[in-house]
C-alpha positions in Angstrom: -2.8 23.2 11.7 -1.4 22.4 8.3 -0.3 18.9 7.3 3.3 20.0 6.9 3.3 21.4 10.5 1.7 18.1 11.7 4.4 16.1 10.0 7.2 18.2 11.4 5.7 17.7 14.9 5.4 14.0 14.2 9.1 13.9 13.2 9.8 15.6 16.5 8.0 12.8 18.3 5.0 14.8 19.3 2.4 12.3 20.5 -0.6 14.5 19.6 0.7 14.8 16.0 1.0 11.0 16.0 -2.6 10.6 17.1 -3.9 13.1 14.6 -2.0 11.4 11.7 -3.2 8.0 12.8 -6.8 9.2 12.8 -6.3 10.7 9.3 -4.7 7.7 7.7 -5.5 4.5 9.7 -8.6 3.6 7.7 -6.9 4.0 4.3 -3.8 2.1 5.5 -6.0 -0.6 6.8 -7.7 -0.9 3.4 -4.4 -1.3 1.6 -3.1 -3.9 4.1 -6.4 -5.8 4.1 -6.4 -6.0 0.3 -3.0 -7.8 0.5 -3.4 -10.1 3.6 -7.1 -10.7 3.4 -7.4 -11.2 7.2 -9.1 -8.5 9.3 -7.3 -9.3 12.6 -3.9 -9.3 10.9 -4.7 -6.1 9.0 -5.6 -4.4 12.3 -2.4 -5.6 13.9 -0.3 -4.4 10.9 -1.9 -0.9 10.9 -0.4 -0.5 14.3 2.9 -1.9 13.2 3.0 0.5 10.2 2.4 3.6 12.4 5.1 2.3 14.9 7.6 1.9 12.1 6.7 5.4 10.8 7.2 6.8 14.3 10.5 5.0 14.7 11.7 6.2 11.3 10.0 9.5 11.1 13.3 11.3 10.3 13.6 9.3 7.1 10.6 11.0 5.6 11.4 13.8 3.2 8.8 16.1 1.7 11.1 16.5 -1.3 11.0 12.8 -2.1 7.2 12.5 -2.0 4.0 12.9 -0.1 3.7 11.7 3.5 0.8 9.4 2.6 2.8 7.8 -0.1 5.6 7.2 2.3 3.1 5.6 4.8 1.6 3.6 1.9 5.0 2.1 1.0 5.6 1.2 4.6 2.1 -0.5 4.8 2.6 -2.3 1.5 6.0 -3.6 2.5 4.8 -4.6 6.0 1.8 -6.5 4.5 4.0 -8.3 1.9 6.6 -9.2 4.6 3.7 -10.7 6.7 2.5 -12.7 3.7 5.9 -14.2 3.2 6.4 -15.0 6.9 6.5 -18.5 8.0 3.8 -17.9 10.7 1.4 -16.5 8.2 1.9 -19.4 5.8 1.4 -21.9 8.6 -1.8 -20.2 9.7 -3.2 -20.3 6.2 -2.5 -24.0 5.5 -5.9 -25.1 6.7 -8.1 -22.4 5.3 -11.7 -22.8 4.2 -12.5 -22.8 0.5 -14.3 -19.4 0.9 -10.9 -17.7 1.4 -9.6 -19.0 -1.9 -12.8 -18.0 -3.8 -12.4 -14.5 -2.3 -8.8 -14.3 -3.4 -9.7 -15.3 -6.9 -12.5 -12.7 -7.1 -10.2 -10.0 -5.7 -7.6 -10.8 -8.4 -10.0 -9.7 -11.0 -10.7 -6.1 -9.8 -9.8 -3.6 -7.2 -11.7 -4.3 -4.0 -13.6 -1.7 -2.1 -11.2 -1.6 0.9 -8.4 -0.6 -1.4 -10.5 2.2 -2.9 -11.2 3.7 0.6 -8.5 6.2 -0.2 -10.0 7.0 -3.6 -6.8 6.2 -5.5 -8.5 4.0 -8.1 -10.3 7.1 -9.4 -6.9 8.6 -10.2 -5.4 5.4 -11.5 -8.3 5.1 -14.0 -6.9 8.2 -15.8 -3.7 6.3 -16.6 -2.9 4.3 -19.7 -4.0 0.7 -19.6 -0.4 -0.6 -19.2 0.0 1.6 -16.2 -3.4 0.7 -14.7 -2.6 -3.0 -15.0 0.9 -2.7 -13.5 -0.2 -0.5 -10.6 -3.1 -2.8 -9.8 -0.7 -5.7 -9.5 2.1 -4.0 -7.6 0.2 -1.7 -5.3 -3.3 -3.0 -4.9 -2.7 -6.8 -5.1 0.7 -6.9 -3.5 2.6 -8.6 -6.3 6.4 -8.3 -6.3 8.0 -6.9 -9.4 9.1 -10.4 -10.4 5.5 -11.8 -10.0 4.2 -8.8 -12.1 6.8 -9.6 -14.7 5.6 -13.2 -14.9 1.9 -12.3 -14.8 2.2 -9.7 -17.5 4.8 -11.6 -19.5 7.1 -8.6 -19.6 10.9 -8.5 -18.7 11.5 -7.3 -15.1 13.6 -4.4 -16.4 10.6 -3.2 -18.3 8.4 -3.6 -15.2 10.8 -1.5 -13.2 11.0 1.3 -15.8 7.3 1.2 -16.4 6.6 1.3 -12.7 8.7 4.4 -12.3 7.2 6.2 -15.3 3.6 5.3 -14.2 4.2 6.6 -10.7 5.5 9.8 -12.1 2.5 10.1 -14.3 0.2 9.4 -11.4 2.0 12.0 -9.3 1.4 14.5 -12.1 -2.3 13.7 -12.1 -2.5 14.1 -8.3 -0.8 17.5 -8.5 -3.4 18.9 -10.8 
């Protein structure tokens, strides 16, 4: 069965298609989420949330707008960032051990191995440095555009334009 057929069946609420897509993408989605929330239990919970959101909003996916995995990736990233910003997550993290913070500092310096479980960093390496830096902040580390703007000391309008252009460039690399 082709991926396109599987996605159409998923959009038609076929549970077998749901299960197959889950099996195909859950590990990669987990890696992305974990790289943002840095908590195994929460990451596992959010993977389920991501697939339930995708199931509930399956009709909003359009092949013409992008790949299915990219659509899932955006849902995962947004879900993880929403969790980070939630009051319950902040309260839970108030009394963390120092090891957690050391791990965060280390992960800010490079892409971690969970993020690369989808192999995306190999494609990102082919981009210009300005694109690599921006994509790492926005997509691998979960920065908002405002936070990336502050971190890179670039106006937010430039961040938005560069992000769009870099994603187009990355899509062109992936199509090759």
